[in-house]
Predicted model as a PDB file, atoms N, CA, C, CB and O in Angstrom, pLDDT in the B-factor column:
MODEL        1                                                                  
ATOM      1  N   MET A   1      -0.184  -1.818   8.099  1.00 89.00           N  
ATOM      2  CA  MET A   1      -0.560  -1.003   6.977  1.00 89.00           C  
ATOM      3  C   MET A   1       0.166   0.358   7.048  1.00 89.00           C  
ATOM      4  CB  MET A   1      -2.088  -0.816   6.945  1.00 89.00           C  
ATOM      5  O   MET A   1       0.674   0.851   6.041  1.00 89.00           O  
ATOM      6  N   VAL A   2       0.203   0.946   8.243  1.00 86.00           N  
ATOM      7  CA  VAL A   2       0.872   2.238   8.405  1.00 86.00           C  
ATOM      8  C   VAL A   2       2.372   2.096   8.145  1.00 86.00           C  
ATOM      9  CB  VAL A   2       0.624   2.804   9.822  1.00 86.00           C  
ATOM     10  O   VAL A   2       2.970   2.913   7.446  1.00 86.00           O  
ATOM     11  N   GLU A   3       2.970   1.049   8.717  1.00 89.00           N  
ATOM     12  CA  GLU A   3       4.406   0.835   8.520  1.00 89.00           C  
ATOM     13  C   GLU A   3       4.738   0.633   7.046  1.00 89.00           C  
ATOM     14  CB  GLU A   3       4.883  -0.374   9.334  1.00 89.00           C  
ATOM     15  O   GLU A   3       5.729   1.176   6.556  1.00 89.00           O  
ATOM     16  N   LYS A   4       3.931  -0.132   6.344  1.00 93.00           N  
ATOM     17  CA  LYS A   4       4.152  -0.368   4.916  1.00 93.00           C  
ATOM     18  C   LYS A   4       4.066   0.943   4.137  1.00 93.00           C  
ATOM     19  CB  LYS A   4       3.125  -1.383   4.369  1.00 93.00           C  
ATOM     20  O   LYS A   4       4.892   1.202   3.263  1.00 93.00           O  
ATOM     21  N   ALA A   5       3.073   1.766   4.451  1.00 91.00           N  
ATOM     22  CA  ALA A   5       2.907   3.053   3.760  1.00 91.00           C  
ATOM     23  C   ALA A   5       4.109   3.964   4.011  1.00 91.00           C  
ATOM     24  CB  ALA A   5       1.608   3.751   4.221  1.00 91.00           C  
ATOM     25  O   ALA A   5       4.579   4.634   3.092  1.00 91.00           O  
ATOM     26  N   ILE A   6       4.604   3.992   5.240  1.00 89.00           N  
ATOM     27  CA  ILE A   6       5.760   4.827   5.561  1.00 89.00           C  
ATOM     28  C   ILE A   6       6.996   4.331   4.816  1.00 89.00           C  
ATOM     29  CB  ILE A   6       6.018   4.837   7.081  1.00 89.00           C  
ATOM     30  O   ILE A   6       7.730   5.128   4.231  1.00 89.00           O  
ATOM     31  N   ARG A   7       7.231   3.018   4.836  1.00 90.00           N  
ATOM     32  CA  ARG A   7       8.400   2.462   4.134  1.00 90.00           C  
ATOM     33  C   ARG A   7       8.356   2.786   2.647  1.00 90.00           C  
ATOM     34  CB  ARG A   7       8.475   0.940   4.333  1.00 90.00           C  
ATOM     35  O   ARG A   7       9.363   3.195   2.070  1.00 90.00           O  
ATOM     36  N   GLU A   8       7.197   2.605   2.025  1.00 92.00           N  
ATOM     37  CA  GLU A   8       7.079   2.870   0.584  1.00 92.00           C  
ATOM     38  C   GLU A   8       7.261   4.350   0.273  1.00 92.00           C  
ATOM     39  CB  GLU A   8       5.720   2.393   0.065  1.00 92.00           C  
ATOM     40  O   GLU A   8       7.897   4.704  -0.720  1.00 92.00           O  
ATOM     41  N   MET A   9       6.703   5.217   1.120  1.00 88.00           N  
ATOM     42  CA  MET A   9       6.852   6.646   0.885  1.00 88.00           C  
ATOM     43  C   MET A   9       8.312   7.067   1.031  1.00 88.00           C  
ATOM     44  CB  MET A   9       5.969   7.444   1.852  1.00 88.00           C  
ATOM     45  O   MET A   9       8.819   7.839   0.217  1.00 88.00           O  
ATOM     46  N   CYS A  10       8.985   6.565   2.060  1.00 86.00           N  
ATOM     47  CA  CYS A  10      10.399   6.897   2.258  1.00 86.00           C  
ATOM     48  C   CYS A  10      11.245   6.381   1.104  1.00 86.00           C  
ATOM     49  CB  CYS A  10      10.908   6.315   3.584  1.00 86.00           C  
ATOM     50  O   CYS A  10      12.167   7.060   0.651  1.00 86.00           O  
ATOM     51  N   ARG A  11      10.937   5.198   0.636  1.00 87.00           N  
ATOM     52  CA  ARG A  11      11.692   4.611  -0.471  1.00 87.00           C  
ATOM     53  C   ARG A  11      11.508   5.412  -1.754  1.00 87.00           C  
ATOM     54  CB  ARG A  11      11.263   3.162  -0.697  1.00 87.00           C  
ATOM     55  O   ARG A  11      12.469   5.628  -2.493  1.00 87.00           O  
ATOM     56  N   ASP A  12      10.295   5.850  -2.021  1.00 90.00           N  
ATOM     57  CA  ASP A  12       9.995   6.508  -3.293  1.00 90.00           C  
ATOM     58  C   ASP A  12      10.269   8.015  -3.284  1.00 90.00           C  
ATOM     59  CB  ASP A  12       8.557   6.269  -3.652  1.00 90.00           C  
ATOM     60  O   ASP A  12      10.684   8.568  -4.303  1.00 90.00           O  
ATOM     61  N   LEU A  13      10.043   8.685  -2.151  1.00 88.00           N  
ATOM     62  CA  LEU A  13      10.103  10.144  -2.127  1.00 88.00           C  
ATOM     63  C   LEU A  13      11.332  10.720  -1.428  1.00 88.00           C  
ATOM     64  CB  LEU A  13       8.887  10.670  -1.468  1.00 88.00           C  
ATOM     65  O   LEU A  13      11.687  11.873  -1.675  1.00 88.00           O  
ATOM     66  N   HIS A  14      11.987   9.951  -0.566  1.00 86.00           N  
ATOM     67  CA  HIS A  14      13.162  10.408   0.191  1.00 86.00           C  
ATOM     68  C   HIS A  14      12.905  11.737   0.898  1.00 86.00           C  
ATOM     69  CB  HIS A  14      14.368  10.545  -0.740  1.00 86.00           C  
ATOM     70  O   HIS A  14      13.666  12.684   0.701  1.00 86.00           O  
ATOM     71  N   PRO A  15      11.861  11.836   1.709  1.00 87.00           N  
ATOM     72  CA  PRO A  15      11.528  13.123   2.343  1.00 87.00           C  
ATOM     73  C   PRO A  15      12.528  13.499   3.432  1.00 87.00           C  
ATOM     74  CB  PRO A  15      10.122  13.070   2.938  1.00 87.00           C  
ATOM     75  O   PRO A  15      13.068  12.631   4.118  1.00 87.00           O  
ATOM     76  N   GLN A  16      12.768  14.786   3.583  1.00 88.00           N  
ATOM     77  CA  GLN A  16      13.601  15.277   4.684  1.00 88.00           C  
ATOM     78  C   GLN A  16      12.736  15.701   5.859  1.00 88.00           C  
ATOM     79  CB  GLN A  16      14.477  16.451   4.221  1.00 88.00           C  
ATOM     80  O   GLN A  16      13.231  15.836   6.978  1.00 88.00           O  
ATOM     81  N   SER A  17      11.443  15.912   5.614  1.00 90.00           N  
ATOM     82  CA  SER A  17      10.511  16.213   6.692  1.00 90.00           C  
ATOM     83  C   SER A  17       9.192  15.490   6.422  1.00 90.00           C  
ATOM     84  CB  SER A  17      10.287  17.750   6.826  1.00 90.00           C  
ATOM     85  O   SER A  17       8.827  15.222   5.277  1.00 90.00           O  
ATOM     86  N   MET A  18       8.495  15.185   7.510  1.00 90.00           N  
ATOM     87  CA  MET A  18       7.228  14.471   7.391  1.00 90.00           C  
ATOM     88  C   MET A  18       6.233  15.063   8.379  1.00 90.00           C  
ATOM     89  CB  MET A  18       7.416  12.947   7.642  1.00 90.00           C  
ATOM     90  O   MET A  18       6.602  15.463   9.483  1.00 90.00           O  
ATOM     91  N   THR A  19       4.978  15.114   7.973  1.00 92.00           N  
ATOM     92  CA  THR A  19       3.888  15.522   8.848  1.00 92.00           C  
ATOM     93  C   THR A  19       2.920  14.358   8.948  1.00 92.00           C  
ATOM     94  CB  THR A  19       3.175  16.814   8.321  1.00 92.00           C  
ATOM     95  O   THR A  19       2.440  13.844   7.937  1.00 92.00           O  
ATOM     96  N   ILE A  20       2.639  13.950  10.172  1.00 88.00           N  
ATOM     97  CA  ILE A  20       1.776  12.796  10.409  1.00 88.00           C  
ATOM     98  C   ILE A  20       0.616  13.257  11.286  1.00 88.00           C  
ATOM     99  CB  ILE A  20       2.565  11.611  11.081  1.00 88.00           C  
ATOM    100  O   ILE A  20       0.824  13.924  12.299  1.00 88.00           O  
ATOM    101  N   VAL A  21      -0.598  12.902  10.894  1.00 88.00           N  
ATOM    102  CA  VAL A  21      -1.793  13.315  11.621  1.00 88.00           C  
ATOM    103  C   VAL A  21      -2.527  12.067  12.100  1.00 88.00           C  
ATOM    104  CB  VAL A  21      -2.719  14.202  10.728  1.00 88.00           C  
ATOM    105  O   VAL A  21      -2.792  11.154  11.318  1.00 88.00           O  
ATOM    106  N   ASP A  22      -2.850  12.035  13.377  1.00 85.00           N  
ATOM    107  CA  ASP A  22      -3.626  10.946  13.952  1.00 85.00           C  
ATOM    108  C   ASP A  22      -4.957  11.532  14.414  1.00 85.00           C  
ATOM    109  CB  ASP A  22      -2.857  10.249  15.139  1.00 85.00           C  
ATOM    110  O   ASP A  22      -5.035  12.137  15.483  1.00 85.00           O  
ATOM    111  N   LEU A  23      -5.989  11.353  13.618  1.00 85.00           N  
ATOM    112  CA  LEU A  23      -7.322  11.862  13.940  1.00 85.00           C  
ATOM    113  C   LEU A  23      -8.057  10.806  14.754  1.00 85.00           C  
ATOM    114  CB  LEU A  23      -8.121  12.228  12.646  1.00 85.00           C  
ATOM    115  O   LEU A  23      -8.115   9.643  14.354  1.00 85.00           O  
ATOM    116  N   GLY A  24      -8.610  11.198  15.876  1.00 80.00           N  
ATOM    117  CA  GLY A  24      -9.299  10.242  16.731  1.00 80.00           C  
ATOM    118  C   GLY A  24      -8.325   9.428  17.556  1.00 80.00           C  
ATOM    119  O   GLY A  24      -8.550   8.239  17.780  1.00 80.00           O  
ATOM    120  N   CYS A  25      -7.239  10.052  18.017  1.00 75.00           N  
ATOM    121  CA  CYS A  25      -6.144   9.316  18.633  1.00 75.00           C  
ATOM    122  C   CYS A  25      -6.361   8.984  20.108  1.00 75.00           C  
ATOM    123  CB  CYS A  25      -4.891  10.096  18.491  1.00 75.00           C  
ATOM    124  O   CYS A  25      -5.640   8.142  20.643  1.00 75.00           O  
ATOM    125  N   SER A  26      -7.310   9.600  20.777  1.00 73.00           N  
ATOM    126  CA  SER A  26      -7.505   9.458  22.213  1.00 73.00           C  
ATOM    127  C   SER A  26      -6.298  10.062  22.925  1.00 73.00           C  
ATOM    128  CB  SER A  26      -7.704   7.959  22.611  1.00 73.00           C  
ATOM    129  O   SER A  26      -5.618  10.916  22.356  1.00 73.00           O  
ATOM    130  N   PHE A  27      -6.020   9.638  24.154  1.00 70.00           N  
ATOM    131  CA  PHE A  27      -4.885  10.245  24.838  1.00 70.00           C  
ATOM    132  C   PHE A  27      -4.162   9.261  25.753  1.00 70.00           C  
ATOM    133  CB  PHE A  27      -5.347  11.439  25.639  1.00 70.00           C  
ATOM    134  O   PHE A  27      -3.530   9.682  26.722  1.00 70.00           O  
ATOM    135  N   GLY A  28      -4.239   7.996  25.477  1.00 71.00           N  
ATOM    136  CA  GLY A  28      -3.612   6.992  26.333  1.00 71.00           C  
ATOM    137  C   GLY A  28      -2.400   6.345  25.713  1.00 71.00           C  
ATOM    138  O   GLY A  28      -1.748   6.904  24.831  1.00 71.00           O  
ATOM    139  N   ALA A  29      -2.113   5.156  26.195  1.00 74.00           N  
ATOM    140  CA  ALA A  29      -0.927   4.415  25.765  1.00 74.00           C  
ATOM    141  C   ALA A  29      -0.961   4.073  24.274  1.00 74.00           C  
ATOM    142  CB  ALA A  29      -0.793   3.140  26.577  1.00 74.00           C  
ATOM    143  O   ALA A  29       0.095   3.971  23.648  1.00 74.00           O  
ATOM    144  N   ASN A  30      -2.146   3.896  23.696  1.00 78.00           N  
ATOM    145  CA  ASN A  30      -2.229   3.575  22.271  1.00 78.00           C  
ATOM    146  C   ASN A  30      -1.656   4.693  21.410  1.00 78.00           C  
ATOM    147  CB  ASN A  30      -3.676   3.307  21.874  1.00 78.00           C  
ATOM    148  O   ASN A  30      -1.056   4.434  20.366  1.00 78.00           O  
ATOM    149  N   THR A  31      -1.839   5.931  21.845  1.00 79.00           N  
ATOM    150  CA  THR A  31      -1.284   7.060  21.108  1.00 79.00           C  
ATOM    151  C   THR A  31       0.234   6.994  21.126  1.00 79.00           C  
ATOM    152  CB  THR A  31      -1.772   8.395  21.700  1.00 79.00           C  
ATOM    153  O   THR A  31       0.878   7.189  20.095  1.00 79.00           O  
ATOM    154  N   LEU A  32       0.808   6.721  22.290  1.00 82.00           N  
ATOM    155  CA  LEU A  32       2.263   6.614  22.387  1.00 82.00           C  
ATOM    156  C   LEU A  32       2.800   5.448  21.570  1.00 82.00           C  
ATOM    157  CB  LEU A  32       2.683   6.459  23.839  1.00 82.00           C  
ATOM    158  O   LEU A  32       3.875   5.547  20.978  1.00 82.00           O  
ATOM    159  N   LEU A  33       2.065   4.354  21.534  1.00 86.00           N  
ATOM    160  CA  LEU A  33       2.474   3.203  20.736  1.00 86.00           C  
ATOM    161  C   LEU A  33       2.496   3.557  19.252  1.00 86.00           C  
ATOM    162  CB  LEU A  33       1.534   2.014  20.987  1.00 86.00           C  
ATOM    163  O   LEU A  33       3.428   3.188  18.536  1.00 86.00           O  
ATOM    164  N   PHE A  34       1.474   4.271  18.790  1.00 85.00           N  
ATOM    165  CA  PHE A  34       1.416   4.703  17.391  1.00 85.00           C  
ATOM    166  C   PHE A  34       2.600   5.609  17.065  1.00 85.00           C  
ATOM    167  CB  PHE A  34       0.086   5.433  17.100  1.00 85.00           C  
ATOM    168  O   PHE A  34       3.287   5.403  16.065  1.00 85.00           O  
ATOM    169  N   VAL A  35       2.836   6.608  17.904  1.00 86.00           N  
ATOM    170  CA  VAL A  35       3.935   7.550  17.674  1.00 86.00           C  
ATOM    171  C   VAL A  35       5.267   6.803  17.664  1.00 86.00           C  
ATOM    172  CB  VAL A  35       3.945   8.660  18.758  1.00 86.00           C  
ATOM    173  O   VAL A  35       6.110   7.054  16.804  1.00 86.00           O  
ATOM    174  N   SER A  36       5.458   5.900  18.601  1.00 89.00           N  
ATOM    175  CA  SER A  36       6.688   5.118  18.675  1.00 89.00           C  
ATOM    176  C   SER A  36       6.887   4.267  17.431  1.00 89.00           C  
ATOM    177  CB  SER A  36       6.676   4.235  19.909  1.00 89.00           C  
ATOM    178  O   SER A  36       7.988   4.211  16.884  1.00 89.00           O  
ATOM    179  N   ASP A  37       5.826   3.605  16.982  1.00 90.00           N  
ATOM    180  CA  ASP A  37       5.914   2.768  15.773  1.00 90.00           C  
ATOM    181  C   ASP A  37       6.270   3.600  14.547  1.00 90.00           C  
ATOM    182  CB  ASP A  37       4.588   2.032  15.533  1.00 90.00           C  
ATOM    183  O   ASP A  37       7.069   3.169  13.716  1.00 90.00           O  
ATOM    184  N   VAL A  38       5.686   4.781  14.430  1.00 89.00           N  
ATOM    185  CA  VAL A  38       5.967   5.659  13.287  1.00 89.00           C  
ATOM    186  C   VAL A  38       7.434   6.078  13.292  1.00 89.00           C  
ATOM    187  CB  VAL A  38       5.052   6.909  13.317  1.00 89.00           C  
ATOM    188  O   VAL A  38       8.114   5.988  12.270  1.00 89.00           O  
ATOM    189  N   ILE A  39       7.916   6.535  14.442  1.00 89.00           N  
ATOM    190  CA  ILE A  39       9.303   6.991  14.530  1.00 89.00           C  
ATOM    191  C   ILE A  39      10.270   5.839  14.283  1.00 89.00           C  
ATOM    192  CB  ILE A  39       9.574   7.623  15.902  1.00 89.00           C  
ATOM    193  O   ILE A  39      11.267   6.010  13.581  1.00 89.00           O  
ATOM    194  N   THR A  40       9.990   4.677  14.847  1.00 91.00           N  
ATOM    195  CA  THR A  40      10.845   3.502  14.626  1.00 91.00           C  
ATOM    196  C   THR A  40      10.901   3.137  13.155  1.00 91.00           C  
ATOM    197  CB  THR A  40      10.341   2.306  15.440  1.00 91.00           C  
ATOM    198  O   THR A  40      11.980   2.861  12.631  1.00 91.00           O  
ATOM    199  N   THR A  41       9.770   3.128  12.483  1.00 89.00           N  
ATOM    200  CA  THR A  41       9.723   2.781  11.059  1.00 89.00           C  
ATOM    201  C   THR A  41      10.526   3.779  10.233  1.00 89.00           C  
ATOM    202  CB  THR A  41       8.268   2.734  10.562  1.00 89.00           C  
ATOM    203  O   THR A  41      11.252   3.387   9.320  1.00 89.00           O  
ATOM    204  N   ILE A  42      10.401   5.062  10.549  1.00 87.00           N  
ATOM    205  CA  ILE A  42      11.155   6.085   9.824  1.00 87.00           C  
ATOM    206  C   ILE A  42      12.651   5.888  10.050  1.00 87.00           C  
ATOM    207  CB  ILE A  42      10.723   7.503  10.269  1.00 87.00           C  
ATOM    208  O   ILE A  42      13.436   5.964   9.104  1.00 87.00           O  
ATOM    209  N   CYS A  43      13.048   5.637  11.287  1.00 85.00           N  
ATOM    210  CA  CYS A  43      14.469   5.469  11.613  1.00 85.00           C  
ATOM    211  C   CYS A  43      15.065   4.208  10.991  1.00 85.00           C  
ATOM    212  CB  CYS A  43      14.655   5.428  13.121  1.00 85.00           C  
ATOM    213  O   CYS A  43      16.255   4.182  10.676  1.00 85.00           O  
ATOM    214  N   GLU A  44      14.264   3.171  10.811  1.00 82.00           N  
ATOM    215  CA  GLU A  44      14.750   1.932  10.210  1.00 82.00           C  
ATOM    216  C   GLU A  44      15.049   2.093   8.728  1.00 82.00           C  
ATOM    217  CB  GLU A  44      13.738   0.826  10.409  1.00 82.00           C  
ATOM    218  O   GLU A  44      15.762   1.273   8.148  1.00 82.00           O  
ATOM    219  N   ASN A  45      14.521   3.127   8.115  1.00 72.00           N  
ATOM    220  CA  ASN A  45      14.742   3.371   6.695  1.00 72.00           C  
ATOM    221  C   ASN A  45      15.902   4.337   6.523  1.00 72.00           C  
ATOM    222  CB  ASN A  45      13.466   3.925   6.021  1.00 72.00           C  
ATOM    223  O   ASN A  45      15.733   5.433   5.988  1.00 72.00           O  
ATOM    224  N   GLY A  46      17.082   3.926   6.979  1.00 61.00           N  
ATOM    225  CA  GLY A  46      18.258   4.785   6.945  1.00 61.00           C  
ATOM    226  C   GLY A  46      18.668   5.194   5.547  1.00 61.00           C  
ATOM    227  O   GLY A  46      19.335   6.215   5.379  1.00 61.00           O  
ATOM    228  N   ASN A  47      18.290   4.429   4.541  1.00 53.00           N  
ATOM    229  CA  ASN A  47      18.681   4.751   3.170  1.00 53.00           C  
ATOM    230  C   ASN A  47      17.847   5.867   2.566  1.00 53.00           C  
ATOM    231  CB  ASN A  47      18.576   3.527   2.308  1.00 53.00           C  
ATOM    232  O   ASN A  47      18.094   6.271   1.430  1.00 53.00           O  
ATOM    233  N   ASN A  48      16.862   6.374   3.302  1.00 44.00           N  
ATOM    234  CA  ASN A  48      16.001   7.403   2.730  1.00 44.00           C  
ATOM    235  C   ASN A  48      16.464   8.814   3.067  1.00 44.00           C  
ATOM    236  CB  ASN A  48      14.588   7.209   3.208  1.00 44.00           C  
ATOM    237  O   ASN A  48      15.909   9.786   2.554  1.00 44.00           O  
ATOM    238  N   ALA A  49      17.457   8.934   3.910  1.00 46.00           N  
ATOM    239  CA  ALA A  49      17.925  10.264   4.307  1.00 46.00           C  
ATOM    240  C   ALA A  49      19.287  10.545   3.690  1.00 46.00           C  
ATOM    241  CB  ALA A  49      17.999  10.385   5.845  1.00 46.00           C  
ATOM    242  O   ALA A  49      20.058   9.630   3.401  1.00 46.00           O  
ATOM    243  N   ILE A  50      19.560  11.796   3.500  1.00 49.00           N  
ATOM    244  CA  ILE A  50      20.878  12.194   3.054  1.00 49.00           C  
ATOM    245  C   ILE A  50      21.847  11.893   4.186  1.00 49.00           C  
ATOM    246  CB  ILE A  50      20.919  13.704   2.643  1.00 49.00           C  
ATOM    247  O   ILE A  50      21.539  12.144   5.351  1.00 49.00           O  
ATOM    248  N   GLU A  51      23.006  11.360   3.854  1.00 50.00           N  
ATOM    249  CA  GLU A  51      23.984  10.953   4.855  1.00 50.00           C  
ATOM    250  C   GLU A  51      24.231  12.066   5.879  1.00 50.00           C  
ATOM    251  CB  GLU A  51      25.298  10.559   4.178  1.00 50.00           C  
ATOM    252  O   GLU A  51      24.576  13.188   5.509  1.00 50.00           O  
ATOM    253  N   GLY A  52      24.055  11.757   7.147  1.00 53.00           N  
ATOM    254  CA  GLY A  52      24.327  12.704   8.216  1.00 53.00           C  
ATOM    255  C   GLY A  52      23.225  13.723   8.478  1.00 53.00           C  
ATOM    256  O   GLY A  52      23.367  14.544   9.384  1.00 53.00           O  
ATOM    257  N   SER A  53      22.148  13.700   7.727  1.00 63.00           N  
ATOM    258  CA  SER A  53      21.088  14.680   7.950  1.00 63.00           C  
ATOM    259  C   SER A  53      20.001  14.093   8.848  1.00 63.00           C  
ATOM    260  CB  SER A  53      20.485  15.140   6.608  1.00 63.00           C  
ATOM    261  O   SER A  53      19.810  12.879   8.907  1.00 63.00           O  
ATOM    262  N   ALA A  54      19.305  14.970   9.535  1.00 73.00           N  
ATOM    263  CA  ALA A  54      18.231  14.547  10.421  1.00 73.00           C  
ATOM    264  C   ALA A  54      16.891  14.808   9.751  1.00 73.00           C  
ATOM    265  CB  ALA A  54      18.315  15.277  11.780  1.00 73.00           C  
ATOM    266  O   ALA A  54      16.750  15.722   8.939  1.00 73.00           O  
ATOM    267  N   LYS A  55      15.912  13.987  10.107  1.00 82.00           N  
ATOM    268  CA  LYS A  55      14.557  14.178   9.595  1.00 82.00           C  
ATOM    269  C   LYS A  55      13.760  15.040  10.565  1.00 82.00           C  
ATOM    270  CB  LYS A  55      13.852  12.815   9.371  1.00 82.00           C  
ATOM    271  O   LYS A  55      13.919  14.944  11.782  1.00 82.00           O  
ATOM    272  N   GLU A  56      12.919  15.864  10.014  1.00 90.00           N  
ATOM    273  CA  GLU A  56      11.983  16.635  10.820  1.00 90.00           C  
ATOM    274  C   GLU A  56      10.653  15.912  10.762  1.00 90.00           C  
ATOM    275  CB  GLU A  56      11.857  18.119  10.318  1.00 90.00           C  
ATOM    276  O   GLU A  56      10.139  15.621   9.682  1.00 90.00           O  
ATOM    277  N   ILE A  57      10.096  15.624  11.937  1.00 90.00           N  
ATOM    278  CA  ILE A  57       8.816  14.917  12.016  1.00 90.00           C  
ATOM    279  C   ILE A  57       7.857  15.762  12.845  1.00 90.00           C  
ATOM    280  CB  ILE A  57       8.988  13.483  12.640  1.00 90.00           C  
ATOM    281  O   ILE A  57       8.153  16.125  13.984  1.00 90.00           O  
ATOM    282  N   GLN A  58       6.707  16.069  12.258  1.00 92.00           N  
ATOM    283  CA  GLN A  58       5.646  16.773  12.973  1.00 92.00           C  
ATOM    284  C   GLN A  58       4.505  15.795  13.178  1.00 92.00           C  
ATOM    285  CB  GLN A  58       5.168  18.051  12.195  1.00 92.00           C  
ATOM    286  O   GLN A  58       4.060  15.149  12.230  1.00 92.00           O  
ATOM    287  N   LEU A  59       4.031  15.682  14.400  1.00 87.00           N  
ATOM    288  CA  LEU A  59       2.900  14.815  14.714  1.00 87.00           C  
ATOM    289  C   LEU A  59       1.758  15.679  15.238  1.00 87.00           C  
ATOM    290  CB  LEU A  59       3.297  13.720  15.756  1.00 87.00           C  
ATOM    291  O   LEU A  59       1.920  16.443  16.190  1.00 87.00           O  
ATOM    292  N   PHE A  60       0.605  15.542  14.597  1.00 88.00           N  
ATOM    293  CA  PHE A  60      -0.595  16.244  15.035  1.00 88.00           C  
ATOM    294  C   PHE A  60      -1.562  15.213  15.591  1.00 88.00           C  
ATOM    295  CB  PHE A  60      -1.245  17.058  13.867  1.00 88.00           C  
ATOM    296  O   PHE A  60      -1.945  14.273  14.896  1.00 88.00           O  
ATOM    297  N   LEU A  61      -1.953  15.391  16.843  1.00 83.00           N  
ATOM    298  CA  LEU A  61      -2.877  14.484  17.500  1.00 83.00           C  
ATOM    299  C   LEU A  61      -4.203  15.219  17.675  1.00 83.00           C  
ATOM    300  CB  LEU A  61      -2.312  13.986  18.875  1.00 83.00           C  
ATOM    301  O   LEU A  61      -4.227  16.360  18.135  1.00 83.00           O  
ATOM    302  N   ASN A  62      -5.291  14.573  17.313  1.00 83.00           N  
ATOM    303  CA  ASN A  62      -6.589  15.227  17.342  1.00 83.00           C  
ATOM    304  C   ASN A  62      -7.648  14.239  17.808  1.00 83.00           C  
ATOM    305  CB  ASN A  62      -6.949  15.797  15.957  1.00 83.00           C  
ATOM    306  O   ASN A  62      -7.685  13.095  17.356  1.00 83.00           O  
ATOM    307  N   ASP A  63      -8.501  14.687  18.709  1.00 80.00           N  
ATOM    308  CA  ASP A  63      -9.613  13.855  19.166  1.00 80.00           C  
ATOM    309  C   ASP A  63     -10.686  14.761  19.752  1.00 80.00           C  
ATOM    310  CB  ASP A  63      -9.141  12.799  20.216  1.00 80.00           C  
ATOM    311  O   ASP A  63     -10.763  15.930  19.377  1.00 80.00           O  
ATOM    312  N   LEU A  64     -11.487  14.273  20.630  1.00 80.00           N  
ATOM    313  CA  LEU A  64     -12.580  15.032  21.224  1.00 80.00           C  
ATOM    314  C   LEU A  64     -12.038  16.212  22.043  1.00 80.00           C  
ATOM    315  CB  LEU A  64     -13.448  14.115  22.110  1.00 80.00           C  
ATOM    316  O   LEU A  64     -10.976  16.105  22.656  1.00 80.00           O  
ATOM    317  N   PRO A  65     -12.759  17.325  22.055  1.00 79.00           N  
ATOM    318  CA  PRO A  65     -12.305  18.495  22.816  1.00 79.00           C  
ATOM    319  C   PRO A  65     -12.123  18.214  24.309  1.00 79.00           C  
ATOM    320  CB  PRO A  65     -13.288  19.625  22.639  1.00 79.00           C  
ATOM    321  O   PRO A  65     -11.347  18.899  24.975  1.00 79.00           O  
ATOM    322  N   SER A  66     -12.817  17.234  24.829  1.00 78.00           N  
ATOM    323  CA  SER A  66     -12.729  16.939  26.265  1.00 78.00           C  
ATOM    324  C   SER A  66     -11.478  16.153  26.642  1.00 78.00           C  
ATOM    325  CB  SER A  66     -13.950  16.169  26.702  1.00 78.00           C  
ATOM    326  O   SER A  66     -11.184  16.020  27.830  1.00 78.00           O  
ATOM    327  N   ASN A  67     -10.733  15.628  25.675  1.00 75.00           N  
ATOM    328  CA  ASN A  67      -9.531  14.860  25.990  1.00 75.00           C  
ATOM    329  C   ASN A  67      -8.409  15.786  26.441  1.00 75.00           C  
ATOM    330  CB  ASN A  67      -9.083  14.034  24.774  1.00 75.00           C  
ATOM    331  O   ASN A  67      -8.222  16.872  25.892  1.00 75.00           O  
ATOM    332  N   ASP A  68      -7.672  15.344  27.441  1.00 75.00           N  
ATOM    333  CA  ASP A  68      -6.552  16.111  27.990  1.00 75.00           C  
ATOM    334  C   ASP A  68      -5.257  15.540  27.416  1.00 75.00           C  
ATOM    335  CB  ASP A  68      -6.541  16.067  29.563  1.00 75.00           C  
ATOM    336  O   ASP A  68      -4.761  14.519  27.892  1.00 75.00           O  
ATOM    337  N   PHE A  69      -4.715  16.194  26.404  1.00 71.00           N  
ATOM    338  CA  PHE A  69      -3.516  15.690  25.753  1.00 71.00           C  
ATOM    339  C   PHE A  69      -2.279  15.802  26.641  1.00 71.00           C  
ATOM    340  CB  PHE A  69      -3.284  16.433  24.462  1.00 71.00           C  
ATOM    341  O   PHE A  69      -1.267  15.162  26.355  1.00 71.00           O  
ATOM    342  N   ASN A  70      -2.332  16.577  27.682  1.00 73.00           N  
ATOM    343  CA  ASN A  70      -1.223  16.615  28.633  1.00 73.00           C  
ATOM    344  C   ASN A  70      -1.036  15.247  29.293  1.00 73.00           C  
ATOM    345  CB  ASN A  70      -1.467  17.698  29.705  1.00 73.00           C  
ATOM    346  O   ASN A  70       0.056  14.916  29.754  1.00 73.00           O  
ATOM    347  N   HIS A  71      -2.094  14.470  29.333  1.00 70.00           N  
ATOM    348  CA  HIS A  71      -2.064  13.133  29.919  1.00 70.00           C  
ATOM    349  C   HIS A  71      -1.101  12.217  29.154  1.00 70.00           C  
ATOM    350  CB  HIS A  71      -3.477  12.526  29.931  1.00 70.00           C  
ATOM    351  O   HIS A  71      -0.515  11.313  29.750  1.00 70.00           O  
ATOM    352  N   ILE A  72      -0.931  12.434  27.860  1.00 66.00           N  
ATOM    353  CA  ILE A  72      -0.028  11.616  27.041  1.00 66.00           C  
ATOM    354  C   ILE A  72       1.376  11.647  27.622  1.00 66.00           C  
ATOM    355  CB  ILE A  72      -0.010  12.110  25.576  1.00 66.00           C  
ATOM    356  O   ILE A  72       2.050  10.619  27.681  1.00 66.00           O  
ATOM    357  N   PHE A  73       1.814  12.812  28.048  1.00 67.00           N  
ATOM    358  CA  PHE A  73       3.193  12.979  28.481  1.00 67.00           C  
ATOM    359  C   PHE A  73       3.412  12.592  29.955  1.00 67.00           C  
ATOM    360  CB  PHE A  73       3.616  14.411  28.263  1.00 67.00           C  
ATOM    361  O   PHE A  73       4.534  12.661  30.456  1.00 67.00           O  
ATOM    362  N   ASN A  74       2.350  12.192  30.633  1.00 67.00           N  
ATOM    363  CA  ASN A  74       2.466  11.724  31.999  1.00 67.00           C  
ATOM    364  C   ASN A  74       2.764  10.230  32.065  1.00 67.00           C  
ATOM    365  CB  ASN A  74       1.199  12.032  32.758  1.00 67.00           C  
ATOM    366  O   ASN A  74       3.008   9.709  33.153  1.00 67.00           O  
ATOM    367  N   HIS A  75       2.752   9.525  30.932  1.00 56.00           N  
ATOM    368  CA  HIS A  75       2.992   8.079  30.910  1.00 56.00           C  
ATOM    369  C   HIS A  75       4.452   7.783  30.930  1.00 56.00           C  
ATOM    370  CB  HIS A  75       2.361   7.439  29.697  1.00 56.00           C  
ATOM    371  O   HIS A  75       4.846   6.617  30.916  1.00 56.00           O  
TER     372      HIS A  75                                                      
ENDMDL                                                                          
END                                                                             
C-alpha cells in the first residue's frame, strides 16, 4: 500500500523533495525495513525527477518517549 502510494504520488506530482512520517515506528529492524522500502521505491521511479537532479527526503520517526532511536543506527 505504501509503495503504491509513493509510485502514484511520484507519477502525478513529480516532487523534488518528500517528507515521510512514521508514527509508532518503534526502533528495531522493522523501522529500517520501512525506510529502505521507501527509499528504494522512490529511486525506482527515475522518471519522476528532473534529469541529473537529486531528491531530498526527510524521514520523521516517532514513537513512545522511552524508545531509544539511537538504537536504529546500531543495526
